[in-house]
C-alpha positions as CSV (number, residue, x, y, z in Angstrom):
1,M,97.8,-82.1,41.4
2,A,95.9,-83.2,38.3
3,Q,94.7,-79.7,37.3
4,W,98.1,-78.3,37.6
5,I,99.1,-81.0,35.3
6,T,96.2,-79.8,32.6
7,T,97.3,-76.6,33.3
8,K,100.9,-76.9,32.8
9,R,100.2,-79.0,29.4
10,N,98.2,-76.1,27.9
11,Q,101.0,-74.0,28.6
12,E,103.4,-75.9,26.8
13,A,100.9,-76.5,24.0
14,M,100.5,-72.4,24.0
15,S,104.2,-72.4,23.7
16,Q,104.6,-74.4,20.6
17,M,101.7,-72.8,18.7
18,N,103.4,-69.5,19.3
19,A,106.7,-71.0,17.8
20,W,105.1,-72.2,15.3
21,I,103.6,-68.9,14.5
22,N,107.0,-67.2,14.7
23,V,108.5,-69.7,12.1
24,E,105.9,-68.7,9.6
25,T,106.3,-65.3,10.2
26,L,110.1,-66.1,9.6
27,N,109.2,-67.8,6.2
28,N,107.1,-65.2,4.6
29,N,109.9,-62.3,6.0
30,N,107.4,-60.0,6.5
31,G,106.5,-60.1,9.9
32,L,103.0,-60.7,11.1
33,L,101.1,-58.1,10.1
34,L,99.2,-56.8,13.4
35,S,96.9,-53.7,11.7
36,P,95.5,-52.9,8.3
37,P,98.6,-51.4,6.2
38,H,97.9,-48.1,6.9
39,N,101.5,-47.5,7.4
40,S,103.4,-46.2,4.9
41,S,106.0,-48.5,3.9
42,H,107.5,-52.1,4.5
43,Q,110.2,-50.7,6.9
44,Q,107.3,-49.3,9.3
45,Q,105.8,-52.8,9.5
46,Q,109.1,-54.4,10.2
47,Q,109.9,-51.5,12.8
48,H,106.3,-52.5,14.6
49,S,106.7,-56.3,14.3
50,S,110.3,-55.8,16.2
51,R,108.6,-53.9,18.7
52,S,105.8,-56.5,19.7
53,G,108.4,-59.3,20.6
54,G,109.8,-62.8,19.0
55,S,107.3,-64.7,21.2
56,G,104.0,-62.5,21.3
57,G,101.1,-63.3,19.8
58,V,98.3,-61.3,18.1
59,S,95.5,-59.8,20.8
60,T,92.3,-60.6,19.0
61,G,90.0,-61.2,21.4
62,G,86.9,-59.5,22.7
63,N,88.5,-56.7,24.8
64,D,87.6,-53.1,25.3
65,R,90.7,-52.4,22.8
66,S,89.8,-54.3,20.2
67,S,86.1,-53.0,20.0
68,A,87.5,-49.6,19.8
69,G,88.9,-50.5,16.8
70,M,92.6,-50.5,17.9
71,V,95.1,-53.8,17.6
72,G,97.2,-54.7,20.3
73,T,100.3,-56.7,21.2
74,S,101.6,-58.9,23.8
75,S,104.9,-59.7,24.7
76,G,106.0,-62.8,26.8
77,G,102.1,-62.7,28.8
78,A,102.7,-59.2,29.8
79,S,99.9,-56.2,29.0
80,G,101.9,-54.9,25.3
81,E,102.0,-51.3,24.0
82,I,99.1,-50.5,21.9
83,N,100.2,-50.0,18.2
84,N,97.4,-48.1,16.2
85,L,98.7,-47.0,12.7
86,Q,95.3,-46.3,11.6
87,I,94.6,-42.8,10.2
88,T,90.9,-41.7,11.4
89,Q,89.2,-38.5,11.0
90,P,86.2,-38.9,14.1
91,I,83.0,-37.2,13.3
92,S,80.2,-36.8,15.3
93,A,76.4,-38.5,14.2
94,P,77.1,-38.6,10.6
95,A,73.9,-37.8,8.7
96,S,74.7,-39.8,5.8
97,P,77.6,-42.9,4.9
98,L,79.3,-40.5,3.3
99,A,81.3,-37.1,4.3
100,S,79.6,-33.9,3.7
101,P,80.0,-31.8,1.1
102,G,81.5,-29.1,3.6
103,A,83.9,-32.0,4.9
104,I,85.3,-32.9,1.7
105,S,88.8,-31.4,0.8
106,S,90.4,-30.6,-2.4
107,S,91.7,-34.2,-3.0
108,T,89.9,-36.2,-5.3
109,S,90.1,-39.7,-2.9
110,F,87.0,-39.8,-0.8
111,C,86.9,-41.6,2.7
112,L,84.1,-44.4,3.8
113,P,83.0,-44.7,7.4
114,S,84.1,-48.3,8.4
115,S,81.6,-50.5,10.1
116,S,84.3,-53.1,11.0
117,N,86.0,-52.2,14.3
118,A,89.4,-53.3,13.4
119,L,89.5,-50.3,10.6
120,A,88.0,-47.6,12.2
121,A,89.2,-46.1,15.9
122,T,86.4,-44.5,17.5
123,T,84.2,-44.6,20.3
124,G,81.3,-42.9,18.4
125,S,79.0,-44.1,15.8
126,G,81.1,-44.4,13.3
127,S,84.2,-42.5,11.6
128,Y,85.9,-41.8,8.4
129,V,88.7,-44.0,7.6
130,C,91.3,-42.6,5.0
131,S,93.2,-44.2,3.1
132,G,96.3,-42.5,3.8
133,G,99.3,-43.8,5.6
134,A,101.2,-41.9,8.0
135,A,103.7,-40.7,5.3
136,G,101.8,-40.8,2.0
137,N,98.7,-41.8,0.6
138,M,98.5,-45.7,0.8
139,S,95.4,-48.3,-0.1
140,Y,94.2,-51.5,-0.2
141,A,94.6,-52.1,-3.8
142,N,96.5,-50.4,-6.5
143,S,94.9,-48.0,-9.1
144,G,94.0,-49.4,-11.9
145,V,96.3,-52.8,-12.4
146,S,96.7,-55.9,-11.2
147,N,97.1,-56.6,-7.9
148,A,98.8,-60.4,-9.0
149,S,102.3,-59.4,-7.5
150,D,100.2,-58.8,-4.0
151,T,99.5,-62.3,-4.0
152,A,102.1,-64.3,-5.9
153,D,103.6,-65.7,-2.3
154,P,102.4,-68.9,-1.7
155,N,101.0,-67.8,1.9
156,W,100.0,-64.3,1.1
157,Q,96.9,-64.9,3.2
158,A,99.1,-64.9,6.2
159,T,100.0,-61.1,5.7
160,K,96.2,-59.6,5.5
161,A,94.6,-59.5,8.9
162,T,91.4,-58.7,7.9
163,V,88.4,-60.0,5.4
164,L,88.6,-56.6,3.9
165,E,92.9,-56.6,3.1
166,R,92.0,-60.4,1.9
167,N,89.2,-59.5,-0.7
168,A,91.0,-56.2,-1.4
169,A,94.0,-58.2,-2.9
170,M,91.5,-59.9,-5.3
171,F,90.6,-56.6,-6.9
172,N,91.7,-56.7,-10.7
173,N,93.5,-60.3,-10.2
174,E,93.1,-63.1,-12.2
175,L,93.8,-65.3,-8.9
176,M,90.2,-67.5,-8.5
177,S,88.7,-65.2,-11.0
178,D,85.7,-66.7,-12.6
179,V,84.2,-64.0,-14.7
180,K,85.8,-61.3,-17.2
181,F,84.2,-58.3,-17.9
182,I,85.5,-56.7,-21.7
183,V,84.7,-53.0,-20.9
184,G,84.6,-50.0,-23.3
185,G,83.6,-51.4,-26.1
186,D,82.0,-48.0,-27.2
187,F,85.4,-46.0,-26.0
188,D,88.8,-45.8,-27.6
189,T,90.1,-48.3,-25.5
190,V,88.7,-52.1,-24.2
191,Q,89.9,-53.6,-20.9
192,T,89.5,-56.9,-19.7
193,I,88.9,-57.0,-16.3
194,P,88.5,-59.8,-14.0
195,A,86.8,-60.5,-11.2
196,H,84.9,-62.8,-8.7
197,K,81.2,-63.4,-8.8
198,Y,80.4,-63.7,-5.2
199,I,82.1,-60.6,-4.1
200,L,80.3,-58.2,-7.1
201,A,76.7,-60.2,-5.7
202,T,77.2,-59.4,-2.5
203,G,77.6,-55.5,-3.2
204,S,75.6,-54.9,-5.9
205,S,71.8,-56.5,-6.8
206,V,72.2,-56.3,-10.3
207,F,75.3,-58.4,-10.3
208,Y,73.5,-60.7,-8.0
209,A,70.6,-61.1,-10.5
210,M,73.4,-61.7,-13.3
211,F,75.2,-64.6,-11.5
212,Y,72.5,-66.0,-9.3
213,G,69.4,-65.3,-10.5
214,G,66.7,-67.0,-11.9
215,L,67.8,-66.1,-15.4
216,A,71.6,-65.9,-14.7
217,E,73.9,-67.0,-17.5
218,N,77.1,-69.1,-16.8
219,K,79.2,-66.7,-19.2
220,Q,82.5,-66.6,-18.8
221,E,83.3,-63.3,-20.3
222,I,80.8,-60.5,-20.3
223,K,80.8,-57.2,-22.5
224,V,80.0,-53.8,-20.9
225,P,80.5,-51.7,-24.0
226,D,78.8,-48.8,-22.3
227,V,81.2,-48.0,-19.4
228,E,84.2,-46.5,-19.0
229,P,87.1,-48.7,-18.1
230,T,88.5,-46.4,-15.4
231,A,84.9,-46.1,-14.0
232,F,84.2,-49.6,-14.2
233,L,87.6,-49.9,-12.3
234,T,86.0,-47.3,-9.7
235,L,83.0,-49.4,-9.4
236,L,85.2,-52.7,-8.4
237,R,87.4,-50.9,-6.2
238,Y,84.3,-50.1,-3.8
239,L,82.6,-53.4,-4.2
240,Y,85.7,-55.1,-3.0
241,C,88.1,-52.5,-1.3
242,D,85.5,-49.7,0.2
243,E,87.2,-47.1,-1.1
244,I,85.8,-44.4,-3.1
245,Q,88.7,-42.5,-5.6
246,L,86.9,-39.9,-7.3
247,E,88.9,-38.0,-10.4
248,P,87.1,-35.1,-12.1
249,D,87.9,-36.7,-15.5
250,N,85.7,-39.8,-14.7
251,I,82.9,-38.9,-12.2
252,L,80.1,-38.7,-14.4
253,A,81.0,-41.9,-16.2
254,T,81.5,-43.2,-12.4
255,L,78.1,-41.7,-11.4
256,Y,76.7,-43.4,-14.5
257,A,78.3,-47.0,-13.5
258,A,77.0,-46.7,-10.3
259,K,73.4,-46.0,-11.2
260,K,73.9,-48.8,-13.7
261,Y,74.3,-51.7,-11.2
262,I,72.6,-50.1,-8.0
263,V,75.1,-48.8,-5.9
264,P,73.7,-46.3,-3.9
265,H,76.8,-45.3,-1.5
266,L,78.8,-44.7,-4.5
267,A,76.4,-42.8,-6.6
268,R,76.0,-40.3,-3.4
269,A,79.7,-40.0,-3.1
270,C,79.8,-38.8,-7.1
271,V,76.8,-36.5,-6.1
272,N,78.4,-35.2,-3.2
273,Y,81.7,-34.8,-5.2
274,L,79.8,-33.1,-7.8
275,E,78.4,-30.4,-5.2
276,V,81.4,-29.7,-3.9
277,K,82.8,-29.1,-7.5
278,L,79.5,-27.2,-8.5
279,T,80.4,-23.7,-9.7
280,A,78.6,-21.0,-12.4
281,K,80.8,-22.5,-14.5
282,N,79.9,-26.3,-14.9
283,A,76.2,-25.9,-13.4
284,C,74.4,-25.8,-16.6
285,L,76.1,-29.1,-17.7
286,L,75.9,-30.4,-14.6
287,L,72.3,-29.7,-14.6
288,S,71.9,-31.4,-17.9
289,Q,73.6,-34.8,-16.2
290,S,71.2,-34.3,-12.9
291,R,68.2,-34.9,-14.9
292,L,69.5,-37.5,-16.8
293,F,70.4,-39.5,-13.4
294,E,67.3,-38.2,-11.5
295,E,69.2,-36.7,-9.0
296,P,67.0,-34.1,-7.7
297,E,69.1,-32.6,-4.8
298,L,71.8,-31.9,-7.4
299,M,69.4,-30.6,-10.1
300,Q,68.3,-27.9,-7.1
301,R,71.9,-27.2,-6.3
302,C,72.3,-26.3,-10.0
303,W,69.2,-24.3,-9.9
304,E,70.5,-21.9,-7.2
305,V,73.7,-21.4,-8.8
306,I,72.3,-20.8,-12.4
307,D,69.5,-18.1,-10.5
308,A,71.9,-16.2,-9.3
309,Q,74.7,-16.3,-11.1
310,A,72.9,-16.3,-14.7
311,E,74.9,-14.4,-16.7
312,M,78.6,-16.3,-15.9
313,A,76.9,-19.5,-16.1
314,I,75.0,-18.9,-19.6
315,K,78.6,-17.1,-20.6
316,S,80.9,-20.8,-19.7
317,E,82.1,-23.0,-22.0
318,D,79.7,-25.9,-21.2
319,F,76.8,-24.1,-21.5
320,V,76.9,-24.7,-25.5
321,D,76.9,-28.9,-24.6
322,I,73.8,-28.8,-22.7
323,D,70.9,-30.7,-24.3
324,L,67.7,-29.2,-25.8
325,K,65.7,-30.3,-22.8
326,T,67.6,-28.3,-20.1
327,F,68.3,-25.3,-22.6
328,E,64.4,-24.8,-22.8
329,S,64.4,-25.2,-19.1
330,I,66.8,-22.4,-18.4
331,L,65.2,-20.1,-21.1
332,W,62.0,-21.1,-19.4
333,R,63.2,-20.2,-15.5
334,E,61.5,-17.3,-14.2
335,T,64.0,-16.6,-11.5
336,L,67.2,-16.2,-14.0
337,N,68.8,-13.0,-12.8
338,C,70.1,-12.4,-16.1
339,K,69.6,-9.6,-19.0
340,E,67.9,-10.6,-22.1
341,I,70.0,-9.8,-24.4
342,H,72.8,-12.3,-22.4
343,L,70.3,-14.7,-23.0
344,F,69.8,-14.5,-26.8
345,E,73.5,-13.9,-27.0
346,A,74.0,-17.4,-25.0
347,A,71.3,-18.9,-27.2
348,L,73.2,-18.2,-30.2
349,N,76.4,-19.4,-29.2
350,W,74.4,-22.6,-28.4
351,A,73.0,-22.7,-31.7
352,Q,76.2,-22.0,-33.3
353,N,78.0,-25.4,-31.5
354,C,74.7,-27.4,-32.9
355,C,75.6,-26.4,-36.5
356,Q,79.0,-27.0,-36.1
357,K,78.3,-30.5,-34.6
358,M,75.6,-31.4,-37.4
359,G,78.4,-30.1,-40.0
360,I,76.0,-27.6,-41.7
361,D,76.6,-23.7,-41.9
362,Q,76.3,-21.6,-39.4
363,T,73.9,-19.1,-41.0
364,A,70.9,-17.1,-39.3
365,Q,68.7,-19.8,-41.1
366,N,70.3,-22.7,-39.6
367,M,70.8,-21.5,-36.0
368,R,66.5,-20.4,-36.2
369,K,65.8,-23.8,-37.3
370,V,68.1,-25.2,-34.4
371,L,66.9,-23.2,-32.1
372,G,63.0,-23.3,-33.3
373,Q,59.8,-22.5,-31.0
374,A,62.8,-21.9,-28.2
375,L,63.8,-18.8,-29.3
376,H,60.2,-17.8,-27.9
377,L,61.0,-18.4,-24.5
378,I,63.7,-15.5,-24.7
379,R,61.8,-12.0,-23.6
380,I,62.9,-10.0,-26.4
381,P,60.3,-7.3,-25.8
382,T,61.7,-7.0,-22.1
383,M,65.2,-5.5,-23.6
384,T,66.0,-2.0,-24.2
385,L,65.5,-0.5,-27.7
386,D,69.2,0.2,-27.8
387,E,69.6,-3.9,-27.2
388,F,67.4,-4.9,-29.6
389,A,68.1,-2.6,-32.4
390,N,71.8,-3.1,-32.3
391,G,72.2,-6.4,-31.1
392,V,68.7,-8.8,-31.7
393,A,67.9,-7.0,-34.6
394,Q,71.7,-7.0,-36.3
395,T,71.8,-10.8,-36.3
396,G,69.1,-11.9,-38.9
397,I,67.4,-14.4,-36.6
398,L,64.3,-12.7,-36.7
399,T,62.0,-12.7,-39.9
400,S,61.1,-9.4,-41.3
401,Q,57.7,-9.3,-39.9
402,E,59.2,-10.0,-36.3
403,T,61.5,-7.4,-36.3
404,I,59.1,-4.7,-37.8
405,D,56.6,-5.7,-34.5
406,M,59.3,-5.6,-32.5
407,F,60.4,-2.2,-33.4
408,L,56.7,-1.2,-33.4
409,H,56.7,-2.4,-29.6
410,F,59.0,-0.1,-28.9
411,T,57.9,3.2,-30.0
412,A,54.3,3.0,-31.3
413,K,51.4,3.7,-29.1
414,S,49.2,1.0,-30.7
415,K,51.3,-2.3,-30.4
416,P,50.8,-5.2,-32.3
417,S,50.9,-8.5,-30.8
418,L,53.9,-10.9,-30.3
419,N,55.2,-14.3,-30.1
420,F,57.2,-13.5,-27.3
421,P,56.7,-12.9,-23.6
422,I,56.4,-9.2,-22.8
423,K,56.6,-9.7,-18.8
424,P,60.2,-9.2,-17.4
425,R,61.5,-12.2,-15.2
426,A,60.8,-11.9,-11.6
427,G,64.6,-12.8,-10.8
428,L,65.5,-13.6,-7.1
429,K,64.5,-11.7,-4.0
430,T,67.4,-9.8,-2.3
431,Q,67.3,-10.8,1.4
432,V,69.0,-8.1,4.0
433,C,70.9,-9.2,7.3
434,H,70.9,-6.2,9.6
435,R,73.3,-6.5,12.5
436,F,72.8,-3.3,14.6
437,Q,70.0,-2.8,16.7
438,S,70.3,1.1,16.3
439,C,72.3,3.9,14.6
440,A,73.7,7.3,15.8
441,Y,76.1,9.7,14.8
442,R,78.3,12.0,17.0
443,S,80.3,15.4,16.2
444,N,83.7,13.4,16.0
445,Q,82.5,10.3,14.7
446,W,82.5,8.3,12.3
447,R,85.4,9.8,10.3
448,Y,86.9,8.1,7.2
449,R,90.9,8.9,6.3
450,G,91.3,5.8,3.7
451,R,91.4,3.3,6.4
452,C,89.4,-0.1,6.1
453,D,85.9,-1.0,8.0
454,S,85.7,-4.6,8.0
455,I,83.5,-7.3,10.0
456,Q,84.0,-11.5,9.8
457,F,80.8,-13.5,9.1
458,S,79.7,-17.0,8.5
459,V,76.8,-18.9,7.5
460,D,74.9,-22.1,8.2
461,K,73.6,-22.3,5.0
462,R,74.8,-22.1,1.5
463,I,74.0,-18.2,0.1
464,F,75.1,-16.2,-2.6
465,I,76.5,-12.3,-1.3
466,V,75.3,-9.4,-3.5
467,G,76.5,-6.5,-2.0
468,F,76.7,-4.8,1.5
469,G,74.3,-2.0,2.9
470,L,76.5,1.1,4.3
471,Y,75.9,4.0,6.7
472,G,75.8,7.3,4.8
473,S,76.8,11.6,5.8
474,S,75.4,12.6,9.3
475,T,75.9,16.3,7.8
476,G,74.0,16.4,4.8
477,A,73.5,15.3,1.1
478,A,76.5,13.9,-0.2
479,T,78.7,11.7,-2.8
480,Y,81.2,8.8,-1.4
481,N,83.6,7.2,-3.5
482,V,83.6,3.3,-1.7
483,K,85.7,0.1,-2.6
484,I,83.8,-2.8,-1.3
485,E,85.7,-5.9,-1.4
486,L,85.1,-10.0,-0.1
487,K,87.8,-12.4,1.2
488,R,88.1,-15.5,2.5
489,L,91.6,-16.9,4.0
490,G,93.0,-13.4,2.7
491,R,92.0,-14.3,-0.9
492,T,90.2,-11.6,-2.3
493,L,86.6,-13.1,-4.1
494,A,85.6,-10.0,-5.1
495,E,85.6,-6.1,-5.5
496,N,83.8,-3.3,-6.8
497,D,84.8,0.3,-6.8
498,T,82.0,2.3,-7.2
499,K,80.0,5.4,-5.6
500,F,76.9,6.1,-3.9
501,F,74.7,9.1,-3.0
502,S,74.0,9.6,0.5
503,D,70.8,11.8,1.5
504,G,71.6,13.0,4.8
505,S,69.6,10.4,6.3
506,S,70.2,7.4,8.5
507,N,69.1,5.0,6.1
508,T,71.4,2.3,4.8
509,F,72.8,2.5,1.2
510,H,72.8,-0.5,-1.0
511,V,76.5,-1.0,-3.0
512,F,76.7,-4.1,-5.2
513,F,79.0,-6.3,-7.0
514,E,79.3,-6.9,-10.4
515,N,78.5,-10.6,-9.8
516,P,77.1,-12.8,-6.7
517,I,79.6,-14.4,-4.4
518,Q,78.8,-18.1,-3.4
519,I,79.4,-18.2,0.1
520,E,79.3,-21.9,1.8
521,P,78.3,-22.8,5.3
522,E,80.9,-22.9,8.3
523,C,83.5,-20.9,6.3
524,Y,84.5,-17.2,7.8
525,Y,84.5,-14.7,5.2
526,T,85.8,-10.9,5.8
527,A,83.4,-8.2,4.1
528,S,85.7,-4.7,3.7
529,V,85.0,-1.2,2.8
530,I,86.9,1.8,2.2
531,L,85.0,5.0,2.1
532,D,86.2,8.6,0.5
533,G,83.8,11.6,1.1
534,V,82.6,13.3,3.5
535,E,84.4,12.2,6.7
536,L,81.5,12.3,9.3
537,S,78.7,9.6,8.8
538,F,76.0,7.7,11.3
539,F,77.4,4.3,12.2
540,G,75.9,1.2,14.2
541,Q,75.8,0.4,17.6
542,E,74.5,-2.3,19.8
543,G,75.8,-5.0,17.4
544,M,74.8,-8.6,17.4
545,S,77.5,-11.9,17.0
546,E,74.3,-13.5,16.0
547,V,71.5,-12.9,13.6
548,C,69.1,-15.3,12.0
549,M,67.0,-14.1,8.7
550,G,64.7,-16.5,7.5
551,N,66.2,-19.7,7.6
552,V,69.9,-18.8,7.5
553,T,72.1,-18.1,10.8
554,F,74.8,-15.8,10.5
555,Q,78.1,-15.1,12.9
556,F,79.8,-12.1,13.3
557,Q,83.3,-11.8,14.8
558,C,85.9,-8.6,14.4
559,S,88.2,-8.5,11.9
560,S,92.3,-7.9,12.2
561,E,91.9,-6.1,9.1
562,S,89.6,-3.2,10.1
563,T,91.8,-0.2,11.2
564,N,89.0,2.4,11.4
565,G,87.1,1.0,14.1
566,T,84.3,-1.3,13.2
567,G,83.5,-4.4,15.1
568,V,80.8,-6.7,16.3
569,Q,79.3,-4.1,18.6
570,G,79.5,-0.7,16.4
571,G,80.7,0.6,13.0
572,Q,80.4,0.5,9.5
573,I,78.9,-2.6,7.2
574,P,75.5,-2.5,8.9
575,E,74.0,-4.8,6.3
576,L,74.5,-8.0,3.8
577,I,72.6,-8.3,1.3
578,F,72.1,-11.8,-0.1
579,Y,70.5,-14.6,-2.1
580,G,69.3,-17.2,0.4
581,P,68.7,-20.9,0.1
582,T,65.0,-22.0,-1.9
583,A,63.0,-25.0,-1.9
584,I,63.6,-28.0,-3.6
585,A,61.5,-27.3,-6.8
586,S,60.6,-29.0,-10.1
587,M,62.5,-29.0,-13.2
588,N,60.7,-24.9,-14.0
589,S,60.3,-26.7,-17.2
590,P,57.8,-25.7,-20.1
591,P,54.7,-28.1,-20.2
592,N,56.3,-29.7,-23.4
593,S,59.6,-29.8,-25.3
594,M,59.8,-27.3,-27.9
595,C,61.3,-28.8,-30.6
596,A,63.3,-27.3,-33.3
597,S,62.2,-27.7,-36.6
598,P,63.6,-30.0,-39.3
599,V,67.0,-29.4,-40.6
600,G,67.8,-31.0,-43.8
601,D,66.5,-34.4,-43.7
602,M,65.7,-34.5,-40.0
603,D,62.4,-35.4,-38.7
604,G,62.4,-33.5,-35.3
605,C,64.3,-33.6,-32.7
606,I,64.1,-35.0,-29.0
607,G,65.8,-34.0,-25.6
608,I,68.6,-36.6,-24.2
609,G,65.7,-39.0,-24.4
610,N,65.4,-42.2,-22.6
611,K,67.9,-42.8,-20.1
612,S,67.8,-46.6,-20.5
613,N,69.2,-46.4,-23.7
614,R,72.1,-43.9,-22.9
615,N,75.4,-44.7,-22.2
616,S,78.4,-43.3,-20.3
617,S,80.1,-42.1,-23.6
618,E,77.0,-39.8,-24.1
619,L,76.7,-37.8,-20.9
620,S,77.5,-34.5,-22.4
621,G,74.3,-33.8,-24.2
622,N,74.7,-33.0,-28.3
623,C,72.9,-31.8,-31.0
624,D,73.3,-35.1,-32.7
625,D,71.1,-36.1,-29.4
626,I,68.9,-33.4,-29.9
627,L,68.1,-33.6,-33.5
628,S,67.5,-37.4,-33.8
629,G,64.7,-39.1,-33.9
630,G,61.1,-38.9,-34.3
631,G,58.9,-37.0,-32.1
632,G,57.2,-33.8,-33.4
633,G,57.8,-29.9,-32.5
634,G,56.0,-27.8,-30.1
635,G,54.5,-25.6,-32.9
636,D,51.6,-23.3,-32.1
637,A,51.0,-24.9,-28.7
638,A,54.7,-24.0,-27.8
639,A,54.0,-20.6,-29.0
640,E,51.0,-20.2,-26.9
641,A,52.7,-21.6,-24.0
642,A,55.6,-18.8,-24.4
643,T,53.3,-16.2,-24.3
644,S,51.0,-17.5,-21.6
645,T,52.8,-15.4,-19.0
646,N,51.8,-11.9,-20.5
């Protein structure tokens, strides 16, 4: 009887507590928040609250559903409907805390794996919880604006179900802030950003030392002149909200801030973003920044792109903005696939940009002084006589004696010694993936009547397609007109109309694109060819759906665009010619920086210099950096280094 009375009292007490919770819910006019606010509108929250029942409570106990990251509701003591309002993208066994480059969409918003069961609906080792709601993008904190309105309600804490939500409400909020940052003194705009020492110190060892270390100073305002305000807000957003939102305009500044305050996961997200966005057009500039930030993996990715697509890279607009050290490293590079005349033209553009930034005339003499000994890294003797006579010799960059010696090198039997390397660059070595085990010919095959032969393929590592190997005539020597194409998702990435000569043998004949094409892993591409010429040719048979070539694995499947019979088992396009991934190496730069000769009252030049002395406004190398400060030039030692490859 006593036990029954005790149980009855406990039930009454719980009923009163539920009634109290419901009164508070009505007073707040928001409804009790049952899960993190990933739903896209306040109306969805109200609908969810009404479905959960007027006297229902929140199920937060240690049951299986909560451990799976779901929030349940109970109504009238019965087991309630589970309402999971989160948008998740499960993955299996992530190799790093951030999404891999292949998993990142074109959106500029990054998602982090959640360690909180209340935020990740997954049964695996983690999932990527996106900030997008059911009807649109929504995050825990407003972008770059104060969250004061979110905490205006005296009982705002009751609307925040998780620690993450309550911390996010403090992002860029004056409420309870105990420090202010004056950010952006070196920029056009200066912004005052409130913050909370405890939250910052738990996310960054630099902030911990600043606020709680042995030499901590009790300052109410801290000036941060070397970081852009938008980048600093991105850093704080991550520390407060576990959200990473990256934009192309401030990605390098954000990486600088993450490095400065030692926030490695944010820095890794920035590097991943840069790797995804890496192309030949920005590879040189990103190479310069990756050296500054000491990111060897990003440096290696930049070198892969620059080596394979050198001509496109050095003709890009960003090339003229790289620092001297990076400029020299590119000219020194042995594996560049580029004509020397193109390197010379790119060097002139770089020197002209330097003169313009320095406010001096863009004369041949000034450009020679700006280039200094770096000019001797260009292998002018390996050009053709026509390229030199109608190109380099006309610019006036070389001295009269250098020009005479160079002409004698091209024409005389007794050649003078030169201060330029005479050995051509090795370039990258092409690799060939052959997908057939044998070839054959028949009296009625393989014919061409303007129809398309195509095959789809994918790779497990990033490569660069250079061209295709094709079968030729089976009835004697012949010339073929050929159009080759490379597509992805119906979009043409590259094409080339050309000819090739077939000697009548069963050998393959290589046809190349104008520039190598970057191929991303785990994506299907379509290789197509249309031949016009002698109708009968050899064809492949015993095709393989998977081929391992070095450390790259190719997968093949039939293409719906193939109207001439080519497929996985047989047909045309027996070979894919490509540049494969290279091992991680150093910058492959000269032993010593080759500094330019003095210009005006300049005493010499340096590269970007000590990284600790730089700020995010100086992330793009410029000539004021290159030609400032002391440090002698390379002189004769540089010339010796330039000719050491002979």
